[in-house]
C-alpha positions as CSV (number, residue, x, y, z in Angstrom):
1,M,0.2,-0.1,0.0
2,S,1.2,3.5,-0.7
3,L,2.3,5.4,2.0
4,F,0.3,8.8,0.0
5,K,-3.0,8.4,-0.8
6,K,-4.0,8.4,-4.7
7,K,-5.0,11.7,-5.8
8,R,-6.4,12.6,-9.0
9,K,-4.0,12.8,-12.0
10,V,-2.0,15.9,-13.1
11,E,0.3,17.1,-15.6
12,E,4.2,16.4,-14.7
13,I,6.0,19.5,-13.9
14,N,8.5,20.3,-16.8
15,I,11.6,19.6,-15.1
16,N,14.4,17.1,-16.1
17,F,14.0,15.0,-12.8
18,N,16.3,12.3,-12.6
19,Q,14.5,9.0,-13.2
20,V,15.4,5.6,-13.1
21,E,13.6,2.4,-15.0
22,I,11.6,0.9,-12.1
23,E,10.2,-2.4,-13.6
24,S,13.5,-3.5,-15.4
25,S,15.6,-2.2,-11.9
26,E,13.2,-4.1,-9.5
27,K,13.9,-7.1,-11.7
28,E,17.5,-6.6,-11.6
29,A,17.2,-6.3,-7.9
30,K,15.7,-9.7,-7.5
31,E,18.7,-11.3,-10.0
32,Q,21.3,-13.4,-7.9
33,P,24.8,-13.5,-9.0
34,I,25.0,-16.6,-11.6
35,S,29.0,-17.5,-10.7
36,K,30.0,-19.0,-7.4
37,T,33.2,-18.5,-7.2
38,P,34.4,-15.7,-4.9
39,L,36.5,-13.6,-7.7
40,D,33.5,-13.7,-10.2
41,L,31.2,-12.9,-7.1
42,N,33.4,-10.0,-6.3
43,V,33.0,-8.4,-9.7
44,A,29.3,-9.2,-9.5
45,I,29.3,-7.2,-6.1
46,N,31.0,-4.1,-7.5
47,K,28.8,-3.8,-10.6
48,K,25.7,-4.1,-8.4
49,Y,27.1,-1.8,-6.0
50,S,27.5,0.9,-8.9
51,S,24.2,0.4,-10.0
52,V,22.7,0.8,-6.8
53,Y,25.0,3.9,-6.1
54,K,23.2,5.7,-8.8
55,T,19.8,4.4,-8.0
56,Y,20.9,5.3,-4.3
57,N,21.7,9.3,-5.5
58,N,18.2,9.3,-7.5
59,L,16.5,8.7,-4.5
60,L,18.1,11.3,-2.6
61,Y,17.9,13.7,-5.3
62,N,14.2,13.1,-5.5
63,Y,13.6,13.4,-2.2
64,Y,15.3,16.7,-1.3
65,L,13.7,18.3,-3.7
66,C,10.5,17.5,-2.5
67,K,11.5,18.1,1.0
68,F,12.7,21.7,0.5
69,F,9.4,22.9,-1.1
70,S,7.2,20.7,1.6
71,L,7.2,24.0,3.5
72,A,5.8,25.6,0.8
73,V,3.1,22.9,-0.6
74,Y,2.1,21.2,2.4
75,T,-0.7,23.3,4.7
76,R,-2.3,20.1,6.8
77,V,-0.7,18.4,9.4
78,E,-1.6,15.2,8.4
79,E,0.5,16.3,5.3
80,L,3.3,16.8,7.2
81,S,3.2,13.6,9.2
82,Q,2.9,11.5,6.2
83,F,6.1,13.2,4.8
84,A,7.8,12.6,8.2
85,S,7.0,9.1,8.1
86,L,8.6,8.9,4.7
87,E,11.7,10.9,5.7
88,H,11.8,8.0,8.7
89,Q,12.1,5.5,5.8
90,I,14.9,7.5,4.0
91,N,17.1,7.4,7.2
92,N,16.8,4.1,7.4
93,T,17.8,3.5,3.7
94,K,20.7,5.6,4.3
95,L,21.9,3.6,7.5
96,L,21.6,0.4,5.2
97,F,23.6,2.2,2.2
98,E,26.1,3.3,4.6
99,S,26.6,-0.1,5.7
100,V,26.8,-1.8,2.4
101,K,29.5,1.0,0.9
102,D,32.0,0.5,4.1
103,R,31.7,-3.2,3.4
104,V,32.3,-2.5,-0.5
105,S,35.0,-0.4,0.6
106,K,36.3,-3.2,2.7
107,L,36.0,-5.8,0.2
108,N,38.1,-3.9,-2.4
109,G,40.6,-2.6,0.1
110,D,41.2,-6.4,1.6
111,N,42.1,-9.0,0.1
112,D,41.5,-11.3,2.8
113,Y,38.1,-10.3,3.1
114,A,36.4,-13.7,4.2
115,D,34.3,-15.2,1.3
116,V,31.8,-16.5,4.0
117,Y,30.5,-12.4,3.8
118,L,30.5,-12.2,-0.1
119,N,26.8,-13.9,-0.5
120,E,25.3,-11.8,2.7
121,L,26.9,-8.8,1.3
122,Y,25.5,-9.0,-2.2
123,N,21.6,-9.9,-0.7
124,D,22.6,-6.8,1.3
125,I,23.3,-4.4,-1.7
126,N,20.0,-6.2,-3.2
127,H,18.1,-5.3,-0.4
128,V,18.9,-1.4,-0.4
129,N,18.0,-1.5,-4.1
130,E,14.7,-2.6,-3.3
131,N,14.2,0.0,-0.6
132,C,15.3,2.6,-2.8
133,L,13.0,1.6,-5.7
134,G,10.1,1.4,-3.5
135,L,10.6,4.7,-1.9
136,L,11.2,6.2,-5.1
137,S,7.7,5.0,-6.6
138,R,6.5,7.0,-3.7
139,I,7.9,9.9,-3.9
140,D,7.4,9.9,-7.4
141,E,3.5,9.8,-6.7
142,E,3.8,12.6,-4.3
143,R,5.8,14.7,-6.4
144,R,3.1,14.3,-9.4
145,N,0.3,15.3,-7.1
146,K,1.6,18.0,-4.9
147,F,4.8,19.4,-6.5
148,N,3.7,19.7,-9.8
149,L,3.4,23.2,-10.1
150,L,6.7,24.5,-8.9
151,K,8.2,27.0,-11.1
152,I,11.7,26.3,-12.5
153,S,13.1,29.5,-11.5
154,S,12.5,28.6,-8.0
155,L,14.1,25.2,-8.3
156,A,17.4,27.0,-10.0
157,S,19.8,26.6,-7.1
158,I,19.2,22.8,-6.6
159,I,18.2,21.0,-9.9
160,N,21.7,20.5,-11.4
161,K,23.2,19.2,-7.9
162,N,23.5,15.5,-7.4
163,G,21.9,13.6,-4.3
164,E,24.5,13.9,-2.0
165,E,25.3,17.6,-2.3
166,L,21.4,18.3,-1.8
167,E,21.9,16.4,1.5
168,K,24.7,18.7,2.4
169,I,22.4,21.9,1.2
170,D,19.6,20.4,3.4
171,K,21.6,20.6,6.7
172,R,22.6,24.0,6.4
173,F,19.0,25.0,5.3
174,S,17.3,23.3,8.0
175,I,19.4,25.3,10.4
176,L,18.8,28.5,8.8
177,V,15.2,28.1,8.9
178,N,14.8,26.1,12.2
179,N,16.1,29.4,13.6
180,F,12.7,31.3,12.6
181,K,9.1,30.7,13.3
182,S,8.2,30.1,10.1
183,I,9.7,30.2,6.2
184,S,8.2,33.7,6.0
185,D,10.1,35.2,9.3
186,A,13.2,33.6,7.5
187,S,13.0,35.4,4.4
188,D,12.1,38.8,6.1
189,Y,15.0,38.4,7.8
190,I,17.3,37.5,4.7
191,Y,15.9,40.7,2.8
192,T,17.2,42.6,5.4
193,N,20.2,40.9,6.8
194,S,21.9,39.8,3.3
195,G,24.0,43.3,2.1
196,E,27.3,42.3,3.3
197,L,27.2,38.6,2.0
198,I,26.2,39.7,-1.1
199,T,28.7,42.6,-1.3
200,K,31.3,40.2,-0.2
201,L,30.2,37.8,-2.9
202,I,30.1,40.2,-5.7
203,K,33.9,41.3,-4.6
204,S,35.1,37.9,-4.1
205,L,34.0,37.1,-8.0
206,V,35.4,39.9,-9.4
207,R,38.6,39.0,-7.8
208,C,38.1,35.6,-9.4
209,V,37.5,37.0,-12.7
210,D,40.9,39.6,-12.4
211,S,43.1,36.3,-11.6
212,T,42.5,35.3,-15.6
213,N,44.2,36.9,-18.5
214,R,41.0,37.4,-20.1
215,E,40.8,40.9,-21.0
216,D,37.1,40.5,-21.9
217,Y,36.1,38.7,-18.7
218,K,37.5,41.6,-17.0
219,N,35.5,43.9,-18.9
220,Q,32.5,42.1,-18.8
221,Y,32.1,41.2,-15.1
222,T,32.8,44.1,-13.3
223,F,31.2,44.9,-9.8
224,H,28.3,47.1,-11.2
225,Y,27.4,44.5,-13.6
226,F,26.2,42.2,-11.1
227,L,25.1,45.3,-8.4
228,K,23.9,48.9,-9.0
229,S,25.3,50.5,-6.2
230,D,28.4,50.0,-4.2
231,V,26.6,49.7,-1.0
232,T,24.0,46.8,-1.0
233,I,21.1,47.3,1.9
234,W,18.1,45.3,0.7
235,L,16.9,43.6,-2.4
236,S,13.9,42.5,-4.3
237,I,12.9,39.4,-4.8
238,T,13.5,40.4,-8.9
239,D,16.7,41.3,-7.8
240,W,17.7,38.2,-6.0
241,V,16.6,36.5,-9.2
242,D,18.8,38.5,-11.5
243,L,21.7,38.2,-9.2
244,Y,21.5,34.9,-9.1
245,N,21.5,34.3,-12.7
246,K,24.1,36.5,-13.3
247,V,26.6,34.9,-10.8
248,R,25.7,31.3,-11.6
249,H,26.4,32.4,-15.5
250,A,29.3,34.0,-14.5
251,V,30.8,30.9,-12.5
252,N,30.2,28.6,-15.5
253,V,32.1,30.8,-17.8
254,L,34.5,31.0,-15.2
255,R,35.5,27.5,-14.6
256,H,39.4,28.2,-14.7
257,V,40.4,30.9,-11.8
258,D,42.8,31.3,-9.5
259,I,42.4,28.4,-6.5
260,A,42.7,30.8,-3.5
261,N,40.3,33.0,-4.7
262,Y,37.7,30.5,-6.0
263,I,37.8,29.1,-2.7
264,D,37.3,32.3,-1.0
265,F,34.2,32.8,-3.2
266,Q,32.7,29.5,-2.9
267,G,32.5,29.8,0.8
268,Y,30.2,33.1,-0.3
269,L,28.3,31.5,-2.9
270,E,27.2,28.3,-0.8
271,E,25.6,30.6,2.0
272,F,24.2,32.6,-1.0
273,E,22.3,29.6,-2.1
274,I,21.1,28.7,0.8
275,R,19.6,32.0,1.2
276,Y,18.4,32.2,-2.4
277,L,16.5,28.9,-1.7
278,V,14.6,30.1,1.4
279,L,13.4,33.1,-0.7
280,M,12.5,30.7,-3.5
281,V,10.4,28.2,-1.1
282,N,8.5,31.0,0.4
283,E,7.8,32.6,-2.9
284,E,6.5,29.2,-3.6
285,K,4.3,29.2,-0.3
286,K,2.6,32.5,-1.3
287,N,1.7,31.2,-4.6
288,H,0.5,27.9,-3.2
289,I,-1.5,30.2,-0.9
290,R,-2.8,32.2,-3.9
291,G,-4.5,29.1,-5.3
292,G,-1.1,28.5,-8.0
293,K,-3.0,30.8,-10.1
294,D,-0.2,33.0,-10.7
295,E,1.6,32.1,-14.0
296,K,4.3,34.7,-14.0
297,S,7.7,33.9,-13.8
298,I,9.6,35.3,-10.6
């Protein structure tokens, strides 16, 4: 029985969510290794683990996309309770996966790894795979029913990251949001207290540009290309989106920069993206309250 009750069918969101071929993967999950020799079983274990690793990352990716925006789309206690139940199962699967990951690592680094454990390890990898596929199916159903109206611009800061990256973002996101009574209060704080961070971010980015030998970059990506004023106190949501798009574009262009400047910039960028995500979740919450009728892009 699905964790979530079946809702009416809705059109899919136009987002390239990572997907797996569930039916074929379920079939694969139940297969047993043909070879019985330790060497062949070792090969089978590594091949199976590689496949499960991709499925596991896919699970994290889809789960965290929904988790971030659960603050926007869930308005009833029952919905939040159901999602909390799903999170509990996700966490259990994480523990299983980490156990398998450690044992596979030990297998590949220890020639004396006991043969008796190989079949047990292979079966545990299958068990993790079955868990991931079941949870992916549930998340996909919930996504189609509840998260199908999210805007591309709202997902911009997370959609191109992998599952493990989103897991790290979730920790920082939760710490920030949990300091406030609501996502709205967190957004109000960000609007009025991000001027210093934004200024440091852009100055650091410009230093990265200056460390290159590209005069065309230096002429284009100046401080005032990103910000109109030397002092930033408050930006509107439109300004935030515009700044975010400019920064991400510059980052994509500047793939090879001075490493010292880049490390400095990366710290500011990560904090900026966390705050941007909070603002986007709050915008989706306001849109949800309006009934999702606002079709204008942010």
